[in-house]
DRENTORKOL-3810 file (N, C-alpha, C; in nm, 4 decimals):
REM DRENTORKOL-3810
@n.u->0.2552; n.v->-1.2788; n.w->-3.1769; ca.u->0.3210; ca.v->-1.2571; ca.w->-3.0485; c.u->0.3668; c.v->-1.3918; c.w->-2.9934
@n.u->0.4922; n.v->-1.3953; n.w->-2.9515; ca.u->0.5466; ca.v->-1.5165; ca.w->-2.8887; c.u->0.5670; c.v->-1.4878; c.w->-2.7397
@n.u->0.5269; n.v->-1.5860; n.w->-2.6595; ca.u->0.5387; ca.v->-1.5731; ca.w->-2.5143; c.u->0.6265; c.v->-1.6849; c.w->-2.4609
@n.u->0.7187; n.v->-1.6499; n.w->-2.3754; ca.u->0.8111; ca.v->-1.7466; ca.w->-2.3172; c.u->0.8039; c.v->-1.7363; c.w->-2.1654
@n.u->0.7465; n.v->-1.8389; n.w->-2.1038; ca.u->0.7320; ca.v->-1.8407; ca.w->-1.9583; c.u->0.8502; c.v->-1.9116; c.w->-1.8941
@n.u->0.8859; n.v->-1.8647; n.w->-1.7752; ca.u->0.9948; ca.v->-1.9259; ca.w->-1.7004; c.u->0.9761; c.v->-1.8993; c.w->-1.5523
@n.u->1.0585; n.v->-1.9657; n.w->-1.4709; ca.u->1.0587; ca.v->-1.9377; ca.w->-1.3280; c.u->0.9933; c.v->-2.0433; c.w->-1.2414
@n.u->0.9364; n.v->-2.1451; n.w->-1.3016; ca.u->0.8750; ca.v->-2.2499; ca.w->-1.2218; c.u->0.9798; c.v->-2.3337; c.w->-1.1504
@n.u->0.9321; n.v->-2.4225; n.w->-1.0633; ca.u->1.0235; ca.v->-2.5090; ca.w->-0.9920; c.u->0.9546; c.v->-2.5797; c.w->-0.8775
@n.u->1.0364; n.v->-2.6410; n.w->-0.7939; ca.u->0.9880; ca.v->-2.7133; ca.w->-0.6763; c.u->1.0158; c.v->-2.6284; c.w->-0.5526
@n.u->0.9136; n.v->-2.6089; n.w->-0.4708; ca.u->0.9283; ca.v->-2.5276; ca.w->-0.3512; c.u->0.8458; c.v->-2.5883; c.w->-0.2387
@n.u->0.8878; n.v->-2.5674; n.w->-0.1173; ca.u->0.8117; ca.v->-2.6168; ca.w->-0.0022; c.u->0.6933; c.v->-2.5242; c.w->0.0254
@n.u->0.5938; n.v->-2.5789; n.w->0.0874; ca.u->0.4780; ca.v->-2.4992; ca.w->0.1263; c.u->0.5231; c.v->-2.3796; c.w->0.2108
@n.u->0.4649; n.v->-2.2655; n.w->0.1816; ca.u->0.5047; ca.v->-2.1429; ca.w->0.2491; c.u->0.6116; c.v->-2.0643; c.w->0.1764
@n.u->0.6711; n.v->-2.1255; n.w->0.0770; ca.u->0.7769; ca.v->-2.0595; ca.w->0.0016; c.u->0.7249; c.v->-1.9680; c.w->-0.1072
@n.u->0.8177; n.v->-1.9157; n.w->-0.1858; ca.u->0.7846; ca.v->-1.8190; ca.w->-0.2903; c.u->0.8524; c.v->-1.8548; c.w->-0.4214
@n.u->0.7890; n.v->-1.8137; n.w->-0.5294; ca.u->0.8453; ca.v->-1.8213; ca.w->-0.6627; c.u->0.8012; c.v->-1.6990; c.w->-0.7400
@n.u->0.8812; n.v->-1.6596; n.w->-0.8383; ca.u->0.8402; ca.v->-1.5542; ca.w->-0.9300; c.u->0.8456; c.v->-1.6068; c.w->-1.0721
@n.u->0.7316; n.v->-1.6063; n.w->-1.1360; ca.u->0.7234; ca.v->-1.6463; ca.w->-1.2758; c.u->0.7411; c.v->-1.5239; c.w->-1.3647
@n.u->0.8040; n.v->-1.5455; n.w->-1.4782; ca.u->0.8221; ca.v->-1.4406; ca.w->-1.5774; c.u->0.7669; c.v->-1.4874; c.w->-1.7106
@n.u->0.7201; n.v->-1.3932; n.w->-1.7879; ca.u->0.6711; ca.v->-1.4236; ca.w->-1.9222; c.u->0.7189; c.v->-1.3128; c.w->-2.0141
@n.u->0.8120; n.v->-1.3455; n.w->-2.1012; ca.u->0.8682; ca.v->-1.2483; ca.w->-2.1934; c.u->0.7942; c.v->-1.2540; c.w->-2.3269
@n.u->0.7537; n.v->-1.1377; n.w->-2.3744; ca.u->0.6795; ca.v->-1.1290; ca.w->-2.4995; c.u->0.7684; c.v->-1.0736; c.w->-2.6100
@n.u->0.7474; n.v->-1.1227; n.w->-2.7304; ca.u->0.8212; ca.v->-1.0728; ca.w->-2.8462; c.u->0.7332; c.v->-1.0835; c.w->-2.9699
@n.u->0.7693; n.v->-1.0068; n.w->-3.0703; ca.u->0.6995; ca.v->-1.0159; ca.w->-3.1977; c.u->0.5729; c.v->-0.9353; c.w->-3.2083
@n.u->0.5478; n.v->-0.8514; n.w->-3.1122; ca.u->0.4279; ca.v->-0.7688; ca.w->-3.1164; c.u->0.4464; c.v->-0.6465; c.w->-3.0289
@n.u->0.3430; n.v->-0.5623; n.w->-3.0243; ca.u->0.3478; ca.v->-0.4443; ca.w->-2.9393; c.u->0.2884; c.v->-0.4810; c.w->-2.8031
@n.u->0.3756; n.v->-0.4929; n.w->-2.7059; ca.u->0.3371; ca.v->-0.5451; ca.w->-2.5751; c.u->0.2218; c.v->-0.4661; c.w->-2.5137
@n.u->0.2257; n.v->-0.3358; n.w->-2.5307; ca.u->0.1246; ca.v->-0.2509; ca.w->-2.4682; c.u->-0.0148; c.v->-0.2661; c.w->-2.5307
@n.u->-0.0242; n.v->-0.3385; n.w->-2.6405; ca.u->-0.1539; ca.v->-0.3621; ca.w->-2.7030; c.u->-0.2317; c.v->-0.4751; c.w->-2.6390
@n.u->-0.1681; n.v->-0.5438; n.w->-2.5438; ca.u->-0.2279; ca.v->-0.6661; ca.w->-2.4905; c.u->-0.2449; c.v->-0.6617; c.w->-2.3402
@n.u->-0.3634; n.v->-0.7008; n.w->-2.2957; ca.u->-0.3804; ca.v->-0.7365; ca.w->-2.1561; c.u->-0.3214; c.v->-0.8766; c.w->-2.1390
@n.u->-0.2711; n.v->-0.9022; n.w->-2.0204; ca.u->-0.2007; ca.v->-1.0283; ca.w->-1.9969; c.u->-0.2661; c.v->-1.1063; c.w->-1.8834
@n.u->-0.2573; n.v->-1.2367; n.w->-1.8947; ca.u->-0.3132; ca.v->-1.3206; ca.w->-1.7900; c.u->-0.2219; c.v->-1.4361; c.w->-1.7568
@n.u->-0.2356; n.v->-1.4848; n.w->-1.6362; ca.u->-0.1716; ca.v->-1.6103; ca.w->-1.5945; c.u->-0.2825; c.v->-1.7106; c.w->-1.5663
@n.u->-0.2649; n.v->-1.8293; n.w->-1.6170; ca.u->-0.3567; ca.v->-1.9406; ca.w->-1.5943; c.u->-0.2762; c.v->-2.0577; c.w->-1.5389
@n.u->-0.3466; n.v->-2.1544; n.w->-1.4848; ca.u->-0.2790; ca.v->-2.2759; ca.w->-1.4396; c.u->-0.3677; c.v->-2.3966; c.w->-1.4674
@n.u->-0.3028; n.v->-2.5089; n.w->-1.4811; ca.u->-0.3751; ca.v->-2.6328; ca.w->-1.5069; c.u->-0.3102; c.v->-2.7461; c.w->-1.4289
@n.u->-0.3860; n.v->-2.8011; n.w->-1.3380; ca.u->-0.3411; ca.v->-2.9161; ca.w->-1.2609; c.u->-0.3850; c.v->-3.0434; c.w->-1.3331
@n.u->-0.3192; n.v->-3.1545; n.w->-1.3067; ca.u->-0.3555; ca.v->-3.2805; ca.w->-1.3735; c.u->-0.5030; c.v->-3.3152; c.w->-1.3540
@n.u->-0.5704; n.v->-3.3441; n.w->-1.4631; ca.u->-0.7102; ca.v->-3.3836; ca.w->-1.4563; c.u->-0.8085; c.v->-3.2705; c.w->-1.4368
@n.u->-0.7583; n.v->-3.1479; n.w->-1.4385; ca.u->-0.8464; ca.v->-3.0336; ca.w->-1.4165; c.u->-0.8438; c.v->-2.9403; c.w->-1.5369
@n.u->-0.9434; n.v->-2.8540; n.w->-1.5435; ca.u->-0.9477; ca.v->-2.7545; ca.w->-1.6501; c.u->-0.8476; c.v->-2.6437; c.w->-1.6236
@n.u->-0.8105; n.v->-2.5749; n.w->-1.7291; ca.u->-0.7236; ca.v->-2.4595; ca.w->-1.7144; c.u->-0.8029; c.v->-2.3486; c.w->-1.6462
@n.u->-0.7449; n.v->-2.2887; n.w->-1.5427; ca.u->-0.8168; ca.v->-2.1867; ca.w->-1.4684; c.u->-0.7399; c.v->-2.0552; c.w->-1.4644
@n.u->-0.8167; n.v->-1.9487; n.w->-1.4611; ca.u->-0.7607; ca.v->-1.8140; ca.w->-1.4502; c.u->-0.6997; c.v->-1.7949; c.w->-1.3121
@n.u->-0.5813; n.v->-1.7354; n.w->-1.3090; ca.u->-0.5148; ca.v->-1.7051; ca.w->-1.1819; c.u->-0.5106; c.v->-1.5541; c.w->-1.1585
@n.u->-0.4600; n.v->-1.4813; n.w->-1.2564; ca.u->-0.4443; ca.v->-1.3366; ca.w->-1.2407; c.u->-0.4385; c.v->-1.2715; c.w->-1.3777
@n.u->-0.4781; n.v->-1.1440; n.w->-1.3818; ca.u->-0.4719; ca.v->-1.0689; ca.w->-1.5064; c.u->-0.4321; c.v->-0.9255; c.w->-1.4805
@n.u->-0.3782; n.v->-0.8615; n.w->-1.5839; ca.u->-0.3356; ca.v->-0.7227; ca.w->-1.5720; c.u->-0.3702; c.v->-0.6507; c.w->-1.7008
@n.u->-0.4175; n.v->-0.5286; n.w->-1.6862; ca.u->-0.4601; ca.v->-0.4515; ca.w->-1.8022; c.u->-0.3415; c.v->-0.4063; c.w->-1.8854
@n.u->-0.3719; n.v->-0.3499; n.w->-2.0018; ca.u->-0.2660; ca.v->-0.3039; ca.w->-2.0909; c.u->-0.1767; c.v->-0.2004; c.w->-2.0246
@n.u->-0.2357; n.v->-0.1126; n.w->-1.9494; ca.u->-0.1594; ca.v->-0.0057; ca.w->-1.8849; c.u->-0.0855; c.v->-0.0534; c.w->-1.7617
@n.u->-0.1322; n.v->-0.1626; n.w->-1.7043; ca.u->-0.0749; ca.v->-0.2120; ca.w->-1.5798; c.u->-0.1426; c.v->-0.1575; c.w->-1.4559
@n.u->-0.2380; n.v->-0.0694; n.w->-1.4746; ca.u->-0.3020; ca.v->-0.0071; ca.w->-1.3593; c.u->-0.4087; c.v->-0.0959; c.w->-1.2969
@n.u->-0.4635; n.v->-0.1865; n.w->-1.3740; ca.u->-0.5688; ca.v->-0.2723; ca.w->-1.3226; c.u->-0.5263; c.v->-0.4166; c.w->-1.3146
@n.u->-0.5603; n.v->-0.4812; n.w->-1.2043; ca.u->-0.5291; ca.v->-0.6223; ca.w->-1.1876; c.u->-0.6515; c.v->-0.6957; c.w->-1.1335
@n.u->-0.6547; n.v->-0.8246; n.w->-1.1555; ca.u->-0.7603; ca.v->-0.9077; ca.w->-1.0993; c.u->-0.7030; c.v->-1.0445; c.w->-1.0666
@n.u->-0.7649; n.v->-1.1107; n.w->-0.9696; ca.u->-0.7150; ca.v->-1.2379; ca.w->-0.9197; c.u->-0.8310; c.v->-1.3319; c.w->-0.8902
@n.u->-0.8043; n.v->-1.4600; n.w->-0.9043; ca.u->-0.9007; ca.v->-1.5558; ca.w->-0.8550; c.u->-0.8940; c.v->-1.5551; c.w->-0.7028
@n.u->-1.0051; n.v->-1.5873; n.w->-0.6395; ca.u->-1.0146; ca.v->-1.5719; ca.w->-0.4940; c.u->-0.9085; c.v->-1.6504; c.w->-0.4181
@n.u->-0.8726; n.v->-1.7656; n.w->-0.4674; ca.u->-0.7819; ca.v->-1.8530; ca.w->-0.3929; c.u->-0.6397; c.v->-1.8005; c.w->-0.3835
@n.u->-0.6045; n.v->-1.7003; n.w->-0.4652; ca.u->-0.4676; ca.v->-1.6477; ca.w->-0.4615; c.u->-0.4616; c.v->-1.5034; c.w->-0.4142
@n.u->-0.5753; n.v->-1.4421; n.w->-0.3897; ca.u->-0.5762; ca.v->-1.3031; ca.w->-0.3449; c.u->-0.4987; c.v->-1.2889; c.w->-0.2149
@n.u->-0.4126; n.v->-1.1864; n.w->-0.2112; ca.u->-0.3303; ca.v->-1.1641; ca.w->-0.0933; c.u->-0.2007; c.v->-1.2428; c.w->-0.0922
@n.u->-0.1875; n.v->-1.3387; n.w->-0.1836; ca.u->-0.0646; ca.v->-1.4198; ca.w->-0.1909; c.u->0.0116; c.v->-1.3981; c.w->-0.3213
@n.u->-0.0600; n.v->-1.3784; n.w->-0.4296; ca.u->0.0023; ca.v->-1.3616; ca.w->-0.5612; c.u->-0.0102; c.v->-1.2159; c.w->-0.6063
@n.u->0.0894; n.v->-1.1709; n.w->-0.6812; ca.u->0.0858; ca.v->-1.0363; ca.w->-0.7377; c.u->0.1306; c.v->-1.0410; c.w->-0.8835
@n.u->0.0477; n.v->-0.9880; n.w->-0.9701; ca.u->0.0838; ca.v->-0.9792; ca.w->-1.1111; c.u->0.1327; c.v->-0.8378; c.w->-1.1402
@n.u->0.2330; n.v->-0.8281; n.w->-1.2258; ca.u->0.2856; ca.v->-0.6977; ca.w->-1.2644; c.u->0.3420; c.v->-0.7082; c.w->-1.4054
@n.u->0.3683; n.v->-0.5935; n.w->-1.4658; ca.u->0.4275; ca.v->-0.5939; ca.w->-1.5987; c.u->0.5306; c.v->-0.4826; c.w->-1.6092
@n.u->0.6311; n.v->-0.5088; n.w->-1.6911; ca.u->0.7371; ca.v->-0.4130; ca.w->-1.7172; c.u->0.7394; c.v->-0.3889; c.w->-1.8677
@n.u->0.6903; n.v->-0.2742; n.w->-1.9075; ca.u->0.6801; ca.v->-0.2453; ca.w->-2.0507; c.u->0.8170; c.v->-0.2297; c.w->-2.1163
@n.u->0.9142; n.v->-0.1837; n.w->-2.0406; ca.u->1.0490; ca.v->-0.1670; ca.w->-2.0965; c.u->1.1108; c.v->-0.3023; c.w->-2.1309
@n.u->1.0705; n.v->-0.4050; n.w->-2.0577; ca.u->1.1259; ca.v->-0.5388; ca.w->-2.0802; c.u->1.0269; c.v->-0.6307; c.w->-2.1518
@n.u->0.9083; n.v->-0.5800; n.w->-2.1835; ca.u->0.8055; ca.v->-0.6627; ca.w->-2.2475; c.u->0.7818; c.v->-0.7917; c.w->-2.1696
@n.u->0.7708; n.v->-0.7770; n.w->-2.0405; ca.u->0.7622; ca.v->-0.8934; ca.w->-1.9534; c.u->0.6510; c.v->-0.8754; c.w->-1.8507
@n.u->0.5802; n.v->-0.9831; n.w->-1.8251; ca.u->0.4809; ca.v->-0.9858; ca.w->-1.7180; c.u->0.5287; c.v->-1.0855; c.w->-1.6134
@n.u->0.5020; n.v->-1.0534; n.w->-1.4875; ca.u->0.5495; ca.v->-1.1347; ca.w->-1.3773; c.u->0.4317; c.v->-1.1842; c.w->-1.2933
@n.u->0.4566; n.v->-1.2944; n.w->-1.2249; ca.u->0.3625; ca.v->-1.3408; ca.w->-1.1233; c.u->0.4450; c.v->-1.3767; c.w->-1.0002
@n.u->0.4374; n.v->-1.2899; n.w->-0.9009; ca.u->0.5034; ca.v->-1.3166; ca.w->-0.7734; c.u->0.4100; c.v->-1.4009; c.w->-0.6880
@n.u->0.4564; n.v->-1.5169; n.w->-0.6474; ca.u->0.3742; ca.v->-1.6099; ca.w->-0.5715; c.u->0.4358; c.v->-1.6318; c.w->-0.4340
@n.u->0.3653; n.v->-1.5904; n.w->-0.3318; ca.u->0.4107; ca.v->-1.6066; ca.w->-0.1940; c.u->0.3173; c.v->-1.6998; c.w->-0.1187
@n.u->0.3642; n.v->-1.7473; n.w->-0.0049; ca.u->0.2841; ca.v->-1.8360; ca.w->0.0802; c.u->0.2228; c.v->-1.9497; c.w->-0.0011
@n.u->0.3056; n.v->-2.0136; n.w->-0.0796; ca.u->0.2562; ca.v->-2.1174; ca.w->-0.1686; c.u->0.2018; c.v->-2.2365; c.w->-0.0921
@n.u->0.1006; n.v->-2.2980; n.w->-0.1501; ca.u->0.0331; ca.v->-2.4122; ca.w->-0.0902; c.u->0.0411; c.v->-2.5302; c.w->-0.1873
@n.u->0.0304; n.v->-2.6518; n.w->-0.1368; ca.u->0.0332; ca.v->-2.7685; ca.w->-0.2274; c.u->-0.0736; c.v->-2.7603; c.w->-0.3368
@n.u->-0.1863; n.v->-2.6996; n.w->-0.3077; ca.u->-0.2929; ca.v->-2.6888; ca.w->-0.4076; c.u->-0.2606; c.v->-2.5893; c.w->-0.5184
@n.u->-0.1505; n.v->-2.5163; n.w->-0.5050; ca.u->-0.1051; ca.v->-2.4290; ca.w->-0.6136; c.u->-0.0251; c.v->-2.5059; c.w->-0.7190
@n.u->0.0024; n.v->-2.6311; n.w->-0.6924; ca.u->0.0785; ca.v->-2.7132; ca.w->-0.7863; c.u->0.0043; c.v->-2.7259; c.w->-0.9187
@n.u->0.0719; n.v->-2.6893; n.w->-1.0274; ca.u->0.0117; ca.v->-2.6913; ca.w->-1.1601; c.u->0.1149; c.v->-2.6471; c.w->-1.2625
@n.u->0.0786; n.v->-2.6612; n.w->-1.3883; ca.u->0.1539; ca.v->-2.5955; ca.w->-1.4947; c.u->0.0937; c.v->-2.4570; c.w->-1.5116
@n.u->0.1787; n.v->-2.3563; n.w->-1.5087; ca.u->0.1341; ca.v->-2.2181; ca.w->-1.5192; c.u->0.1637; c.v->-2.1658; c.w->-1.6598
@n.u->0.0633; n.v->-2.1002; n.w->-1.7162; ca.u->0.0729; ca.v->-2.0461; ca.w->-1.8511; c.u->0.0479; c.v->-1.8957; c.w->-1.8491
@n.u->0.1232; n.v->-1.8230; n.w->-1.9289; ca.u->0.0902; ca.v->-1.6831; ca.w->-1.9517; c.u->0.0178; c.v->-1.6729; c.w->-2.0862
@n.u->-0.0644; n.v->-1.5711; n.w->-2.0974; ca.u->-0.1443; ca.v->-1.5536; ca.w->-2.2179; c.u->-0.1681; c.v->-1.4059; c.w->-2.2433
@n.u->-0.1914; n.v->-1.3737; n.w->-2.3692; ca.u->-0.2142; ca.v->-1.2349; ca.w->-2.4100; c.u->-0.3470; c.v->-1.2238; c.w->-2.4835
@n.u->-0.4170; n.v->-1.1163; n.w->-2.4556; ca.u->-0.5430; ca.v->-1.0895; ca.w->-2.5241; c.u->-0.5456; c.v->-0.9454; c.w->-2.5714
@n.u->-0.6015; n.v->-0.9252; n.w->-2.6888; ca.u->-0.6126; ca.v->-0.7898; ca.w->-2.7416; c.u->-0.7376; c.v->-0.7194; c.w->-2.6872
@n.u->-0.8109; n.v->-0.7881; n.w->-2.6009; ca.u->-0.9280; ca.v->-0.7281; ca.w->-2.5394; c.u->-0.8944; c.v->-0.6932; c.w->-2.3937
@n.u->-0.9940; n.v->-0.6880; n.w->-2.3098; ca.u->-0.9707; ca.v->-0.6593; ca.w->-2.1691; c.u->-0.9401; c.v->-0.7905; c.w->-2.0982
@n.u->-0.8983; n.v->-0.7796; n.w->-1.9732; ca.u->-0.8693; ca.v->-0.8990; ca.w->-1.8943; c.u->-0.9983; c.v->-0.9789; c.w->-1.8765
@n.u->-0.9889; n.v->-1.1076; n.w->-1.9080; ca.u->-1.1035; ca.v->-1.1968; ca.w->-1.8917; c.u->-1.0571; c.v->-1.3251; c.w->-1.8290
@n.u->-1.1497; n.v->-1.3959; n.w->-1.7703; ca.u->-1.1144; ca.v->-1.5189; ca.w->-1.7000; c.u->-1.1287; c.v->-1.6431; c.w->-1.7863
@n.u->-1.1910; n.v->-1.6310; n.w->-1.9023; ca.u->-1.2097; ca.v->-1.7457; ca.w->-1.9907; c.u->-1.0861; c.v->-1.7616; c.w->-2.0788
@n.u->-1.0196; n.v->-1.8755; n.w->-2.0721; ca.u->-0.8993; ca.v->-1.8935; ca.w->-2.1547; c.u->-0.9269; c.v->-1.8839; c.w->-2.3038
@n.u->-1.0494; n.v->-1.9094; n.w->-2.3455; ca.u->-1.0822; ca.v->-1.9014; ca.w->-2.4872; c.u->-1.0774; c.v->-1.7580; c.w->-2.5407
@n.u->-1.0738; n.v->-1.6602; n.w->-2.4508; ca.u->-1.0686; ca.v->-1.5201; ca.w->-2.4919; c.u->-0.9262; c.v->-1.4698; c.w->-2.5140
@n.u->-0.8280; n.v->-1.5570; n.w->-2.4968; ca.u->-0.6885; ca.v->-1.5174; ca.w->-2.5130; c.u->-0.6350; c.v->-1.5655; c.w->-2.6475
@n.u->-0.5549; n.v->-1.4786; n.w->-2.7083; ca.u->-0.5081; ca.v->-1.5041; ca.w->-2.8442; c.u->-0.3762; c.v->-1.5793; c.w->-2.8507
@n.u->-0.2902; n.v->-1.5558; n.w->-2.7548; ca.u->-0.1547; ca.v->-1.6116; ca.w->-2.7595; c.u->-0.1216; c.v->-1.6739; c.w->-2.6235
@n.u->-0.0441; n.v->-1.7822; n.w->-2.6311; ca.u->-0.0106; ca.v->-1.8577; ca.w->-2.5105; c.u->0.1376; c.v->-1.8907; c.w->-2.5062
@n.u->0.1923; n.v->-1.8876; n.w->-2.3854; ca.u->0.3266; ca.v->-1.9376; ca.w->-2.3645; c.u->0.3237; c.v->-2.0885; c.w->-2.3492
@n.u->0.4398; n.v->-2.1474; n.w->-2.3330; ca.u->0.4523; ca.v->-2.2929; ca.w->-2.3329; c.u->0.4240; c.v->-2.3571; c.w->-2.1973
@n.u->0.4142; n.v->-2.2773; n.w->-2.0915; ca.u->0.3870; ca.v->-2.3327; ca.w->-1.9604; c.u->0.5130; c.v->-2.3602; c.w->-1.8809
@n.u->0.5031; n.v->-2.3422; n.w->-1.7513; ca.u->0.6142; ca.v->-2.3712; ca.w->-1.6609; c.u->0.5569; c.v->-2.4417; c.w->-1.5380
@n.u->0.6228; n.v->-2.5490; n.w->-1.4967; ca.u->0.5711; ca.v->-2.6319; ca.w->-1.3885; c.u->0.6035; c.v->-2.5720; c.w->-1.2524
@n.u->0.5029; n.v->-2.5629; n.w->-1.1680; ca.u->0.5201; ca.v->-2.5226; ca.w->-1.0290; c.u->0.4743; c.v->-2.6385; c.w->-0.9415
@n.u->0.5627; n.v->-2.6854; n.w->-0.8557; ca.u->0.5303; ca.v->-2.7947; ca.w->-0.7643; c.u->0.5568; c.v->-2.7493; c.w->-0.6216
@n.u->0.4545; n.v->-2.7594; n.w->-0.5382; ca.u->0.4659; ca.v->-2.7182; ca.w->-0.3990; c.u->0.4519; c.v->-2.8418; c.w->-0.3112
@n.u->0.5556; n.v->-2.8710; n.w->-0.2364; ca.u->0.5537; ca.v->-2.9883; ca.w->-0.1504; c.u->0.5046; c.v->-2.9515; c.w->-0.0111
@n.u->0.4386; n.v->-3.0466; n.w->0.0519; ca.u->0.3831; ca.v->-3.0206; ca.w->0.1855; c.u->0.4824; c.v->-3.0557; c.w->0.2941
END
């Protein structure tokens, strides 16, 4: 499975961005999907996940109420809508696929996109 992330950029605090992750080379519905982020000098952290069916989602506490993960099976794409962005959201964002259930440990994911930079200015 190949994952291609896009949609990052520079935005002011309080603004919004929508990240996309297009999957190819596999059966999209076989994979739960996750978004992770990594800021300079920090470990990669779980941001949001969505089940294979799309009915279940989970979020890290710091983004609850601001970020929304979704998936479109017809387009083999997972999205991360990010609203009310804060400077502490600045990081490289990665999408990932797992053949298991949604998990927060990046080591449990089988495939990774290349990352897209999100920078939030204060």
